[in-house]
All heavy atoms as an XYZ file, in Angstrom:
1005
protein
N      17.224     31.300     90.827
C      17.621     29.929     91.039
C      17.515     29.219     89.698
O      16.489     29.295     89.028
C      16.743     29.280     92.093
C      16.831     29.981     93.449
S      15.754     29.259     94.711
C      16.842     28.020     95.379
N      18.588     28.528     89.318
C      18.652     27.875     88.017
C      18.529     26.364     88.169
O      19.077     25.777     89.091
C      19.987     28.181     87.329
C      20.157     29.633     87.022
C      21.412     30.053     86.302
C      22.546     29.160     86.095
N      23.698     29.785     85.431
N      17.813     25.769     87.211
C      17.701     24.324     87.145
C      17.523     23.910     85.690
O      16.899     24.632     84.908
C      16.509     23.828     87.962
O      16.426     22.422     87.915
N      18.073     22.773     85.349
C      17.890     22.233     84.009
C      16.477     21.656     83.921
O      16.101     20.814     84.738
C      18.934     21.158     83.734
C      20.350     21.698     83.769
C      21.403     20.611     83.722
O      21.115     19.489     83.276
O      22.533     20.909     84.156
N      15.675     22.106     82.952
C      14.275     21.680     82.908
C      14.079     20.185     82.689
O      13.051     19.641     83.102
C      13.683     22.499     81.761
C      14.839     22.996     80.985
C      16.005     23.056     81.906
N      15.063     19.505     82.103
C      14.912     18.057     81.927
C      15.221     17.303     83.226
O      14.834     16.153     83.397
C      15.755     17.532     80.772
C      17.245     17.777     80.942
O      17.634     18.648     81.746
O      18.027     17.092     80.259
N      15.892     17.972     84.174
C      16.160     17.366     85.482
C      15.086     17.778     86.498
O      14.554     16.940     87.226
C      17.541     17.786     85.986
N      14.773     19.069     86.539
C      13.730     19.595     87.421
C      13.330     20.952     86.877
O      14.067     21.933     87.010
C      14.222     19.733     88.865
C      13.109     20.079     89.843
C      12.279     19.084     90.346
C      12.877     21.391     90.237
C      11.245     19.390     91.231
C      11.852     21.698     91.123
C      11.045     20.699     91.615
O      10.021     20.992     92.488
N      12.173     21.008     86.247
C      11.713     22.240     85.629
C      10.508     22.834     86.334
O       9.998     22.293     87.322
N      10.051     23.947     85.799
C       8.897     24.645     86.348
C       7.697     23.711     86.470
O       7.010     23.700     87.484
C       8.566     25.857     85.477
C       7.347     26.577     85.926
C       6.089     26.492     85.390
C       7.228     27.469     87.034
N       5.208     27.288     86.084
C       5.889     27.901     87.100
C       8.127     27.957     87.977
C       5.426     28.790     88.068
C       7.662     28.847     88.936
C       6.332     29.251     88.980
N       7.459     22.916     85.435
C       6.305     22.003     85.459
C       6.424     20.974     86.580
O       5.414     20.565     87.164
C       6.124     21.315     84.104
C       5.679     22.293     83.019
O       5.115     23.359     83.356
O       5.904     21.981     81.831
N       7.645     20.564     86.896
C       7.854     19.630     88.006
C       7.479     20.285     89.335
O       6.831     19.666     90.185
C       9.316     19.157     88.057
C       9.712     18.378     86.819
O       8.974     17.442     86.448
O      10.747     18.721     86.217
N       7.875     21.545     89.496
C       7.537     22.276     90.724
C       6.022     22.432     90.840
O       5.458     22.227     91.910
C       8.221     23.645     90.744
C       7.895     24.538     91.947
C       8.336     23.892     93.253
C       8.531     25.909     91.775
N       5.377     22.762     89.742
C       3.918     22.905     89.749
C       3.274     21.579     90.163
O       2.365     21.549     90.998
C       3.397     23.353     88.365
C       3.878     24.769     88.049
C       1.879     23.260     88.285
C       3.330     25.845     88.955
N       3.742     20.487     89.589
C       3.167     19.172     89.893
C       3.344     18.807     91.361
O       2.445     18.229     91.978
C       3.797     18.104     88.995
N       4.498     19.151     91.939
C       4.768     18.829     93.346
C       4.062     19.781     94.304
O       3.718     19.399     95.411
C       6.271     18.893     93.629
C       7.062     17.752     93.044
C       8.531     17.821     93.440
O       8.962     18.799     94.087
O       9.252     16.889     93.087
N       3.916     21.032     93.910
C       3.325     22.032     94.796
C       4.332     22.686     95.718
O       4.165     23.823     96.126
N       5.363     21.956     96.074
C       6.478     22.475     96.871
C       7.686     21.612     96.553
O       7.591     20.387     96.516
C       6.170     22.419     98.363
C       7.298     22.970     99.218
C       6.979     22.951    100.709
O       6.578     21.875    101.212
O       7.124     23.995    101.354
N       8.813     22.252     96.305
C      10.016     21.516     95.964
C      11.151     21.808     96.918
O      11.177     22.850     97.575
N      12.075     20.871     97.002
C      13.287     21.047     97.795
C      14.424     21.357     96.838
O      14.717     20.560     95.950
C      13.596     19.778     98.605
O      12.491     19.497     99.454
C      14.856     19.954     99.434
N      15.039     22.514     97.007
C      16.151     22.918     96.148
C      17.415     22.351     96.757
O      17.933     22.854     97.734
C      16.226     24.443     96.058
C      16.725     24.892     94.726
C      18.026     25.141     94.384
C      15.953     25.113     93.559
N      18.100     25.513     93.079
C      16.831     25.498     92.537
C      14.594     25.007     93.264
C      16.415     25.793     91.248
C      14.164     25.309     91.987
C      15.069     25.691     90.998
N      17.890     21.245     96.186
C      19.039     20.542     96.746
C      20.131     20.354     95.714
O      19.991     20.753     94.563
C      18.612     19.195     97.334
C      17.971     18.266     96.315
O      18.065     18.524     95.100
O      17.368     17.268     96.725
N      21.226     19.759     96.134
C      22.320     19.438     95.228
C      23.216     20.611     94.866
O      24.061     20.489     93.995
N      23.052     21.731     95.525
C      23.882     22.912     95.247
C      25.211     22.740     95.972
O      25.250     22.724     97.197
C      23.162     24.208     95.679
C      24.077     25.414     95.527
C      21.873     24.380     94.897
N      26.283     22.606     95.174
C      27.605     22.367     95.750
C      28.593     23.430     95.289
O      29.636     23.133     94.721
C      28.091     20.963     95.396
C      27.240     19.876     96.022
C      27.775     18.507     95.726
C      27.179     18.032     94.421
N      27.532     16.675     94.054
N      28.227     24.664     95.522
C      29.072     25.807     95.240
C      28.947     26.719     96.457
O      27.824     27.026     96.876
C      28.592     26.517     93.962
C      29.295     27.839     93.727
O      28.989     28.827     94.389
N      30.219     27.860     92.783
N      30.070     27.130     97.012
C      30.035     27.892     98.258
C      29.240     29.190     98.129
O      28.441     29.518     99.005
C      31.455     28.189     98.721
N      29.430     29.920     97.046
C      28.720     31.188     96.892
C      27.217     30.955     96.720
O      26.403     31.639     97.334
C      29.280     31.966     95.710
C      28.739     33.373     95.630
C      29.430     34.202     94.565
O      30.293     33.733     93.846
N      29.035     35.458     94.463
N      26.850     29.967     95.907
C      25.428     29.647     95.721
C      24.813     29.180     97.039
O      23.695     29.563     97.391
C      25.268     28.582     94.643
N      25.550     28.372     97.780
C      25.065     27.894     99.073
C      24.879     29.051    100.050
O      23.881     29.112    100.776
C      26.033     26.855     99.644
O      25.549     26.331    100.855
N      25.809     29.987    100.053
C      25.679     31.163    100.915
C      24.452     31.990    100.529
O      23.769     32.537    101.393
C      26.941     32.020    100.865
C      28.083     31.397    101.629
O      27.888     30.549    102.502
N      29.300     31.785    101.291
N      24.176     32.069     99.231
C      22.979     32.783     98.779
C      21.717     32.095     99.293
O      20.759     32.754     99.690
C      22.954     32.890     97.258
C      24.025     33.827     96.725
O      24.458     34.758     97.405
N      24.466     33.580     95.505
N      21.723     30.768     99.315
C      20.576     30.029     99.849
C      20.453     30.235    101.363
O      19.350     30.352    101.884
C      20.681     28.546     99.503
C      20.432     28.281     98.023
S      20.716     26.594     97.477
C      19.699     25.633     98.540
N      21.580     30.276    102.048
C      21.562     30.488    103.498
C      20.983     31.853    103.856
O      20.421     32.030    104.938
C      22.971     30.344    104.076
C      23.485     28.922    104.060
C      24.929     28.839    104.516
C      25.445     27.422    104.422
N      26.876     27.333    104.774
N      21.113     32.817    102.961
C      20.607     34.171    103.207
C      19.108     34.289    102.946
O      18.492     35.286    103.336
C      21.365     35.170    102.335
N      18.510     33.297    102.309
C      17.083     33.361    101.978
C      16.223     33.228    103.224
O      16.525     32.452    104.118
C      16.720     32.255    100.985
C      17.327     32.444     99.634
S      16.910     31.055     98.560
C      17.594     31.649     97.026
N      15.146     33.981    103.232
C      14.196     33.960    104.344
C      12.839     33.485    103.837
O      12.480     33.701    102.675
C      14.040     35.353    104.953
C      15.339     35.932    105.495
C      15.869     35.123    106.639
C      17.176     35.668    107.173
N      17.943     34.667    107.870
N      12.100     32.858    104.717
C      10.757     32.404    104.374
C       9.958     33.601    103.857
O       9.973     34.673    104.465
C      10.072     31.790    105.603
C       8.731     31.181    105.293
C       8.146     30.466    106.495
C       6.807     29.848    106.098
N       6.236     29.065    107.169
N       9.287     33.398    102.720
C       8.502     34.462    102.102
C       9.240     35.209    101.001
O       8.607     35.918    100.216
N      10.570     35.069    100.932
C      11.316     35.703     99.838
C      10.843     35.139     98.507
O      10.581     33.936     98.389
C      12.825     35.431     99.953
C      13.513     36.255    101.022
O      12.872     37.159    101.605
O      14.704     35.978    101.277
N      10.745     36.002     97.526
C      10.415     35.540     96.178
C      11.695     35.416     95.366
O      12.621     36.224     95.518
C       9.431     36.490     95.506
C       8.041     36.404     96.111
C       6.996     37.163     95.328
O       7.346     38.128     94.618
O       5.817     36.788     95.425
N      11.737     34.393     94.534
C      12.907     34.117     93.701
C      12.436     33.727     92.306
O      11.348     33.196     92.128
C      13.786     33.001     94.306
C      14.383     33.431     95.631
C      13.018     31.719     94.492
N      13.282     34.009     91.327
C      12.983     33.604     89.966
C      13.373     32.151     89.739
O      14.356     31.669     90.306
C      13.745     34.465     88.951
C      13.212     35.856     88.800
C      14.016     36.956     89.051
C      11.907     36.079     88.386
C      13.544     38.239     88.901
C      11.413     37.370     88.227
C      12.237     38.444     88.489
N      12.620     31.465     88.902
C      12.959     30.121     88.439
C      13.481     30.277     87.021
O      12.771     30.720     86.127
C      11.721     29.217     88.452
C      12.019     27.749     88.290
C      11.620     26.854     89.262
C      12.673     27.248     87.175
C      11.871     25.490     89.137
C      12.942     25.898     87.033
C      12.535     25.019     88.013
N      14.740     29.900     86.821
C      15.420     30.039     85.533
C      15.730     28.656     84.983
O      16.319     27.830     85.680
C      16.723     30.839     85.731
C      17.553     31.008     84.495
C      17.323     32.072     83.626
C      18.578     30.119     84.188
C      18.097     32.235     82.480
C      19.355     30.272     83.051
C      19.106     31.335     82.200
O      19.875     31.497     81.067
N      15.306     28.410     83.740
C      15.641     27.154     83.075
C      17.020     27.289     82.439
O      17.215     28.110     81.537
C      14.613     26.819     81.995
C      13.370     26.203     82.531
N      12.233     26.059     81.778
C      13.065     25.656     83.739
C      11.290     25.472     82.494
N      11.775     25.224     83.692
N      17.969     26.497     82.898
C      19.326     26.529     82.356
C      19.510     25.414     81.326
O      18.700     24.495     81.246
C      20.355     26.400     83.482
O      20.206     25.176     84.155
N      20.544     25.543     80.543
C      20.927     24.599     79.486
C      19.888     24.481     78.384
O      20.215     24.597     77.230
C      21.286     23.231     80.038
C      22.510     23.309     80.924
C      23.234     22.037     80.972
N      24.275     22.169     81.987
C      25.253     21.348     82.100
N      25.342     20.315     81.317
N      26.150     21.530     83.034
N      18.648     24.205     78.720
C      17.569     24.145     77.725
C      16.606     25.276     78.026
O      16.092     25.371     79.135
C      16.830     22.817     77.789
C      17.677     21.624     77.453
C      16.927     20.326     77.722
O      15.874     20.309     78.336
N      17.496     19.229     77.270
N      16.357     26.104     77.059
C      15.458     27.229     77.275
C      16.207     28.510     77.567
O      15.978     29.520     76.925
N      17.104     28.462     78.538
C      17.884     29.632     78.937
C      16.982     30.851     79.138
O      17.122     31.870     78.471
C      18.977     29.939     77.907
C      19.984     28.827     77.639
C      20.933     29.220     76.529
C      20.731     28.444     78.891
N      16.052     30.707     80.118
C      15.084     31.778     80.320
C      14.478     31.713     81.717
O      14.374     30.645     82.304
C      13.973     31.683     79.271
C      13.244     30.357     79.288
C      12.401     30.093     78.055
O      12.425     30.897     77.108
O      11.715     29.057     78.049
N      14.100     32.887     82.210
C      13.334     32.975     83.454
C      11.899     32.621     83.100
O      11.321     33.204     82.180
C      13.411     34.384     84.075
C      12.534     34.470     85.317
C      14.846     34.758     84.415
N      11.331     31.657     83.820
C       9.981     31.190     83.482
C       8.946     31.475     84.556
O       7.747     31.488     84.260
C       9.971     29.680     83.144
C      10.789     29.412     81.882
C      10.479     28.853     84.306
N       9.371     31.667     85.803
C       8.380     31.848     86.854
C       8.968     32.421     88.125
O      10.174     32.672     88.222
N       8.070     32.604     89.089
C       8.437     33.129     90.403
C       8.065     32.088     91.452
O       6.971     31.518     91.411
C       7.693     34.444     90.699
C       8.072     35.500     89.660
C       8.002     34.938     92.112
C       7.237     36.756     89.732
N       8.997     31.859     92.361
C       8.781     30.947     93.482
C       8.870     31.738     94.777
O       9.422     32.835     94.803
C       9.855     29.856     93.512
C      10.021     29.080     92.237
S      11.364     27.855     92.347
C      12.829     28.892     92.339
N       8.375     31.134     95.840
C       8.487     31.713     97.177
C       9.211     30.717     98.069
O       8.920     29.514     98.032
C       7.099     31.997     97.745
C       7.130     32.574     99.142
C       5.737     32.846     99.678
O       4.923     33.419     98.934
O       5.471     32.452    100.838
N      10.150     31.213     98.854
C      10.829     30.355     99.824
C       9.809     29.982    100.893
O       9.255     30.838    101.568
C      12.054     31.063    100.444
C      12.683     30.197    101.528
C      13.070     31.414     99.367
N       9.537     28.683    101.012
C       8.541     28.212    101.980
C       9.186     27.647    103.238
O       8.527     27.505    104.261
C       7.629     27.161    101.334
O       8.388     26.099    100.800
N      10.466     27.326    103.145
C      11.201     26.845    104.321
C      12.654     27.250    104.172
O      13.269     27.000    103.127
C      11.081     25.327    104.432
C      11.660     24.755    105.705
C      11.434     23.249    105.804
O      10.266     22.818    105.729
O      12.436     22.527    105.940
N      13.200     27.874    105.205
C      14.585     28.327    105.171
C      15.547     27.138    105.225
O      15.135     25.990    105.367
C      14.834     29.305    106.316
C      14.029     30.583    106.163
C      14.208     31.564    107.301
O      15.206     31.476    108.054
O      13.338     32.440    107.446
N      16.792     27.435    105.140
C      17.857     26.432    105.032
C      17.767     25.297    106.048
O      17.417     25.490    107.197
C      19.204     27.102    105.159
C      19.462     27.634    106.559
C      20.908     27.996    106.778
O      21.811     27.451    106.162
N      21.143     28.930    107.681
N      18.107     24.127    105.544
C      18.312     22.952    106.384
C      19.409     22.130    105.712
O      19.737     22.365    104.549
C      17.016     22.147    106.550
O      16.541     21.700    105.303
N      20.011     21.176    106.412
C      21.109     20.410    105.831
C      20.683     19.637    104.582
O      19.575     19.111    104.514
C      21.508     19.445    106.950
C      21.029     20.104    108.202
C      19.775     20.829    107.821
N      21.570     19.586    103.589
C      21.311     18.851    102.353
C      21.808     17.416    102.514
O      22.993     17.136    102.364
C      22.004     19.513    101.168
C      21.648     18.869     99.840
O      21.073     17.756     99.834
O      21.942     19.473     98.792
N      20.899     16.525    102.819
C      21.258     15.123    103.056
C      21.601     14.390    101.759
O      22.085     13.262    101.808
C      20.143     14.373    103.822
C      19.950     14.971    105.209
C      18.845     14.372    103.043
N      21.374     15.023    100.591
C      21.739     14.385     99.314
C      23.224     14.550     99.016
O      23.742     13.917     98.108
C      20.926     14.952     98.128
O      21.325     16.306     97.883
C      19.448     14.869     98.384
N      23.898     15.430     99.768
C      25.333     15.643     99.560
C      26.027     15.551    100.910
O      25.917     14.552    101.590
C      25.603     17.013     98.878
O      25.095     18.055     99.705
C      24.960     17.104     97.508
N      26.717     16.596    101.311
C      27.396     16.649    102.601
C      26.583     17.571    103.521
O      26.683     18.795    103.422
C      28.817     17.189    102.416
C      29.596     17.321    103.709
O      29.009     17.126    104.799
O      30.795     17.624    103.631
N      25.753     16.995    104.396
C      24.858     17.820    105.215
C      25.571     18.751    106.196
O      24.957     19.670    106.718
C      23.992     16.795    105.948
C      24.768     15.530    105.929
C      25.607     15.574    104.681
N      26.853     18.517    106.435
C      27.600     19.417    107.310
C      28.092     20.654    106.556
O      28.519     21.627    107.175
C      28.799     18.692    107.924
C      28.375     17.610    108.894
O      27.327     17.786    109.551
O      29.073     16.584    108.982
N      28.017     20.602    105.219
C      28.556     21.700    104.410
C      27.498     22.404    103.570
O      27.538     23.613    103.417
C      29.658     21.162    103.506
C      30.321     22.218    102.689
C      31.551     21.716    102.008
N      32.184     22.829    101.295
C      33.137     22.692    100.433
N      33.601     21.504    100.154
N      33.634     23.739     99.826
N      26.551     21.643    103.007
C      25.598     22.191    102.043
C      24.189     22.224    102.612
O      23.853     21.464    103.513
C      25.636     21.383    100.749
C      27.014     21.231    100.191
C      27.710     20.072    100.038
C      27.891     22.259     99.723
N      28.961     20.319     99.510
C      29.093     21.670     99.311
C      27.772     23.648     99.630
C      30.162     22.391     98.797
C      28.845     24.384     99.109
C      30.022     23.747     98.702
N      23.364     23.126    102.046
C      22.006     23.306    102.541
C      20.981     23.185    101.419
O      21.333     23.210    100.234
C      21.833     24.685    103.236
C      22.773     24.804    104.424
C      22.030     25.826    102.258
N      19.728     23.053    101.822
C      18.592     23.094    100.912
C      17.634     24.172    101.414
O      17.692     24.570    102.572
C      17.830     21.738    100.841
C      18.751     20.623    100.410
C      17.159     21.405    102.154
N      16.770     24.629    100.525
C      15.613     25.430    100.911
C      14.416     24.815    100.205
O      14.565     24.114     99.208
C      15.741     26.935    100.542
C      16.874     27.592    101.303
C      15.884     27.138     99.055
N      13.251     25.061    100.744
C      12.029     24.613    100.085
C      11.384     25.821     99.421
O      11.417     26.935     99.956
C      11.078     23.950    101.069
C      11.591     22.610    101.530
C      10.517     21.810    102.199
C      11.094     20.435    102.526
N      10.071     19.525    102.966
N      10.783     25.557     98.248
C      10.147     26.619     97.469
C       8.787     26.156     96.970
O       8.555     24.968     96.760
C      11.027     27.041     96.273
C      12.292     27.748     96.742
C      11.386     25.844     95.397
N       7.899     27.142     96.802
C       6.571     26.893     96.238
C       6.390     27.811     95.039
O       6.877     28.949     95.047
C       5.477     27.195     97.263
C       5.409     26.228     98.405
C       4.254     26.568     99.316
C       4.137     25.551    100.439
N       3.015     25.847    101.331
N       5.670     27.354     94.029
C       5.423     28.235     92.886
C       4.478     29.374     93.268
O       3.530     29.169     94.022
C       4.767     27.306     91.856
C       4.175     26.200     92.650
C       5.039     26.041     93.871
N       4.769     30.552     92.771
C       3.887     31.703     92.949
C       3.094     31.908     91.665
O       1.884     31.892     91.659
C       4.679     32.977     93.317
C       3.786     34.209     93.317
C       5.353     32.804     94.671
N       3.847     32.090     90.563
C       3.180     32.225     89.271
C       4.180     32.100     88.136
O       5.369     32.400     88.306
C       2.431     33.538     89.161
C       3.301     34.767     89.091
C       2.447     36.038     88.954
N       3.225     37.235     89.168
C       3.835     37.932     88.215
N       3.740     37.534     86.956
N       4.518     39.017     88.503
N       3.666     31.663     87.021
C       4.446     31.607     85.792
C       4.441     33.008     85.188
O       3.433     33.720     85.281
C       3.811     30.598     84.825
C       4.613     30.309     83.611
C       3.976     29.181     82.813
C       4.878     28.791     81.653
N       4.336     27.629     80.949
N       5.562     33.423     84.602
C       5.585     34.710     83.931
C       4.694     34.641     82.691
O       4.561     33.577     82.073
C       7.012     35.082     83.535
C       8.005     35.295     84.675
C       9.363     35.698     84.117
C       7.512     36.342     85.661
N       4.106     35.749     82.313
C       3.241     35.784     81.130
C       4.006     35.342     79.884
O       3.461     34.673     79.015
C       2.680     37.185     80.913
O       1.849     37.540     81.998
N       5.265     35.729     79.819
C       6.143     35.239     78.759
C       7.534     35.043     79.351
O       7.977     35.837     80.192
C       6.163     36.181     77.557
C       6.712     37.559     77.832
C       6.685     38.440     76.592
C       7.284     39.792     76.896
N       7.261     40.674     75.754
N       8.216     33.982     78.948
C       9.571     33.737     79.470
C      10.501     34.893     79.105
O      10.319     35.562     78.081
C      10.005     32.450     78.773
C       8.757     31.830     78.261
C       7.795     32.944     78.009
N      11.508     35.100     79.944
C      12.500     36.143     79.693
C      13.807     35.454     79.305
O      14.499     34.900     80.166
C      12.693     37.044     80.934
C      13.739     38.116     80.654
C      11.370     37.668     81.355
N      14.135     35.479     78.014
C      15.333     34.776     77.550
C      16.640     35.431     78.007
O      16.707     36.658     78.171
C      15.226     34.851     76.022
C      13.844     35.305     75.716
C      13.366     36.048     76.928
N      17.640     34.613     78.174
C      18.976     35.082     78.543
C      19.460     36.141     77.562
O      20.004     37.171     77.966
C      19.947     33.895     78.576
C      21.412     34.216     78.844
C      21.579     34.829     80.228
C      22.255     32.953     78.718
N      19.249     35.906     76.283
C      19.700     36.850     75.250
C      19.099     38.239     75.489
O      19.790     39.255     75.381
C      19.326     36.330     73.865
C      19.835     37.168     72.735
C      19.515     36.535     71.389
C      20.054     37.389     70.262
N      19.791     36.804     68.954
N      17.816     38.297     75.818
C      17.152     39.582     76.080
C      17.695     40.229     77.346
O      17.865     41.455     77.399
C      15.640     39.379     76.184
N      17.984     39.427     78.361
C      18.545     39.984     79.596
C      19.917     40.602     79.329
O      20.246     41.659     79.871
C      18.618     38.916     80.687
C      17.256     38.545     81.245
S      17.324     37.485     82.713
C      17.771     35.904     81.998
N      20.710     39.962     78.492
C      22.038     40.479     78.159
C      21.957     41.815     77.429
O      22.879     42.613     77.500
C      22.804     39.465     77.302
C      23.293     38.262     78.071
C      24.051     37.325     77.157
C      24.632     36.154     77.916
N      25.381     35.239     77.032
N      20.858     42.045     76.739
C      20.698     43.275     75.964
C      20.079     44.413     76.778
O      20.031     45.549     76.311
C      19.840     42.997     74.727
C      20.512     42.062     73.751
C      19.596     41.621     72.618
O      18.391     41.826     72.650
N      20.184     40.999     71.606
N      19.618     44.123     77.977
C      18.969     45.138     78.806
C      20.024     45.824     79.677
O      20.621     45.194     80.541
C      17.895     44.486     79.684
C      17.094     45.472     80.481
O      17.597     46.499     80.916
N      15.829     45.156     80.700
N      20.269     47.133     79.479
C      21.304     47.828     80.250
C      21.073     47.796     81.769
O      22.039     47.817     82.535
C      21.255     49.261     79.736
C      20.319     49.294     78.595
C      19.599     47.992     78.527
N      19.829     47.716     82.196
C      19.529     47.652     83.629
C      20.098     46.377     84.244
O      20.374     46.328     85.435
C      18.005     47.717     83.857
O      17.509     48.918     83.275
C      17.648     47.698     85.331
N      20.273     45.346     83.429
C      20.738     44.048     83.927
C      22.228     43.809     83.683
O      22.709     42.686     83.816
C      19.900     42.930     83.280
C      18.390     43.038     83.512
C      17.660     41.929     82.767
C      18.060     43.005     84.989
N      22.954     44.860     83.352
C      24.380     44.724     83.035
C      25.180     44.076     84.150
O      26.164     43.372     83.896
C      24.972     46.092     82.687
N      24.777     44.287     85.402
C      25.514     43.713     86.533
C      24.801     42.525     87.166
O      25.181     42.095     88.264
C      25.768     44.790     87.590
C      26.746     45.827     87.092
O      27.775     45.486     86.515
N      26.425     47.093     87.282
N      23.783     41.997     86.496
C      23.055     40.840     87.013
C      24.027     39.692     87.267
O      24.823     39.329     86.392
C      21.971     40.419     86.010
C      21.029     39.296     86.438
C      20.144     39.729     87.603
C      20.159     38.867     85.255
N      23.980     39.139     88.457
C      24.968     38.133     88.873
C      25.047     36.944     87.920
O      26.143     36.478     87.617
C      24.670     37.668     90.294
N      23.917     36.450     87.427
C      23.998     35.265     86.555
C      24.586     35.584     85.184
O      24.986     34.682     84.466
C      22.647     34.524     86.393
C      21.615     35.368     85.650
C      22.131     34.029     87.721
C      20.432     34.569     85.138
N      24.665     36.868     84.832
C      25.322     37.253     83.582
C      26.827     37.379     83.781
O      27.596     37.160     82.855
C      24.751     38.570     83.044
C      23.264     38.584     82.723
C      22.849     39.939     82.158
C      22.896     37.466     81.756
N      27.226     37.734     84.987
C      28.654     37.874     85.294
C      29.275     36.552     85.726
O      30.444     36.292     85.475
C      28.867     38.919     86.392
C      28.576     40.342     85.934
C      28.846     41.396     87.010
N      27.920     41.271     88.134
C      28.244     40.828     89.356
N      29.470     40.477     89.630
N      27.343     40.746     90.308
N      28.497     35.714     86.419
C      28.985     34.425     86.920
C      28.034     33.350     86.399
O      27.150     32.881     87.122
C      29.012     34.426     88.447
C      29.970     35.449     89.020
C      29.826     35.518     90.523
O      28.876     36.106     91.024
N      30.768     34.917     91.228
N      28.243     32.956     85.170
C      27.278     32.105     84.475
C      27.114     30.721     85.095
O      26.083     30.092     84.896
C      27.657     31.961     82.994
O      28.980     31.416     82.899
C      27.609     33.318     82.300
N      28.082     30.258     85.832
C      27.979     28.916     86.430
C      27.301     28.938     87.805
O      27.044     27.900     88.392
C      29.360     28.280     86.520
C      29.951     28.028     85.129
C      31.227     27.240     85.145
N      31.186     26.006     85.892
C      30.762     24.827     85.430
N      30.316     24.737     84.213
N      30.805     23.759     86.192
N      27.001     30.116     88.314
C      26.370     30.246     89.625
C      24.895     29.870     89.520
O      24.140     30.470     88.772
C      26.528     31.684     90.119
C      26.286     31.954     91.588
C      27.218     31.123     92.470
C      26.488     33.434     91.875
N      24.481     28.857     90.272
C      23.106     28.349     90.154
C      22.101     29.065     91.038
O      20.897     28.998     90.799
C      23.073     26.854     90.463
O      23.470     26.616     91.796
N      22.575     29.754     92.056
C      21.706     30.532     92.942
C      22.394     31.880     93.131
O      23.486     31.932     93.681
C      21.486     29.843     94.301
C      20.578     30.679     95.193
C      20.921     28.441     94.118
N      21.737     32.936     92.641
C      22.382     34.246     92.631
C      21.423     35.325     93.115
O      20.213     35.209     92.943
C      22.860     34.569     91.217
N      21.973     36.383     93.705
C      21.123     37.488     94.158
C      20.629     38.321     92.977
O      21.244     38.348     91.906
C      22.057     38.305     95.050
C      23.426     38.030     94.511
C      23.389     36.608     94.006
N      19.493     38.988     93.199
C      18.907     39.899     92.222
C      18.539     41.166     92.987
O      17.855     41.088     94.018
C      17.645     39.275     91.575
C      16.965     40.241     90.629
C      18.002     37.975     90.853
N      18.977     42.320     92.501
C      18.619     43.574     93.161
C      17.154     43.901     92.867
O      16.547     43.337     91.950
C      19.498     44.746     92.667
O      19.187     45.006     91.298
C      20.982     44.451     92.841
N      16.597     44.845     93.616
C      15.210     45.262     93.401
C      15.034     45.834     91.994
O      14.032     45.556     91.317
C      14.797     46.287     94.454
N      16.000     46.600     91.533
C      15.925     47.177     90.188
C      15.969     46.075     89.117
O      15.216     46.124     88.140
C      17.076     48.173     89.991
C      17.038     48.890     88.663
C      18.172     49.891     88.479
O      19.288     49.653     89.015
O      17.944     50.888     87.794
N      16.840     45.083     89.307
C      16.921     43.960     88.363
C      15.626     43.160     88.383
O      15.122     42.731     87.333
C      18.120     43.069     88.717
C      19.457     43.745     88.497
C      20.618     43.038     89.172
O      20.394     42.202     90.078
O      21.770     43.343     88.812
N      15.092     42.931     89.579
C      13.824     42.190     89.731
C      12.727     42.869     88.902
O      12.033     42.230     88.124
C      13.444     42.121     91.203
C      12.186     41.380     91.475
C      10.918     41.903     91.516
C      12.035     39.978     91.722
N      10.013     40.915     91.779
C      10.664     39.721     91.903
C      12.936     38.922     91.798
C      10.172     38.445     92.170
C      12.441     37.655     92.067
C      11.075     37.422     92.253
N      12.597     44.189     89.083
C      11.567     44.934     88.375
C      11.760     44.882     86.862
O      10.796     44.771     86.105
C      11.530     46.396     88.852
C      11.025     46.533     90.284
O      10.385     45.589     90.811
O      11.265     47.606     90.881
N      13.006     44.953     86.420
C      13.304     44.905     84.981
C      12.908     43.548     84.393
O      12.301     43.469     83.312
C      14.778     45.192     84.732
N      13.243     42.476     85.092
C      12.894     41.132     84.600
C      11.386     40.935     84.609
O      10.812     40.384     83.662
C      13.645     40.052     85.415
C      15.145     40.152     85.153
C      13.119     38.649     85.082
C      16.022     39.331     86.073
N      10.714     41.410     85.665
C       9.257     41.324     85.702
C       8.626     42.066     84.527
O       7.691     41.566     83.890
C       8.702     41.885     87.010
C       8.756     41.007     88.238
C       8.110     41.727     89.421
C       8.092     39.669     88.007
N       9.136     43.254     84.234
C       8.598     44.034     83.110
C       8.819     43.302     81.789
O       7.923     43.282     80.927
C       9.258     45.417     83.072
N       9.970     42.657     81.647
C      10.254     41.912     80.420
C       9.343     40.675     80.300
O       9.051     40.237     79.189
C      11.732     41.489     80.397
C      12.684     42.659     80.310
S      14.412     42.170     80.589
C      14.755     41.344     79.019
N       8.917     40.142     81.411
C       8.093     38.943     81.410
C       6.597     39.217     81.395
O       5.793     38.292     81.416
N       6.227     40.489     81.361
C       4.794     40.847     81.324
C       4.269     40.700     79.901
O       4.996     40.881     78.926
C       4.614     42.285     81.815
N       3.003     40.382     79.785
C       2.406     40.221     78.458
C       2.173     41.571     77.815
O       2.035     42.572     78.431
C       1.099     39.445     78.574
């Protein structure tokens, strides 16, 4: 899940303790949110500034209507922080990792909520370990 850190960053999520992921107005990203289940872990990626995976969140509440946009069309999920990565994983490093060649956010750069395979998850975790 991508967010601009000056609009809503990892530190904002930490301060809140639980955040509502709203404002997603892309059908594919919205469908990805609809597929999320309570307890799923997701990466928090800082877009535009930083361009890096910074932490892991857990879906704390499954989809509900997004009242900040068109609630009949778009959804939100709630997330809680799990942990910050020991070191951020920069976009540049992800692009250089052959295991991540098909990572959705590398192929569809404008997609704000994208799936990650188990193999990709493990690769990013390894890159973010101290």
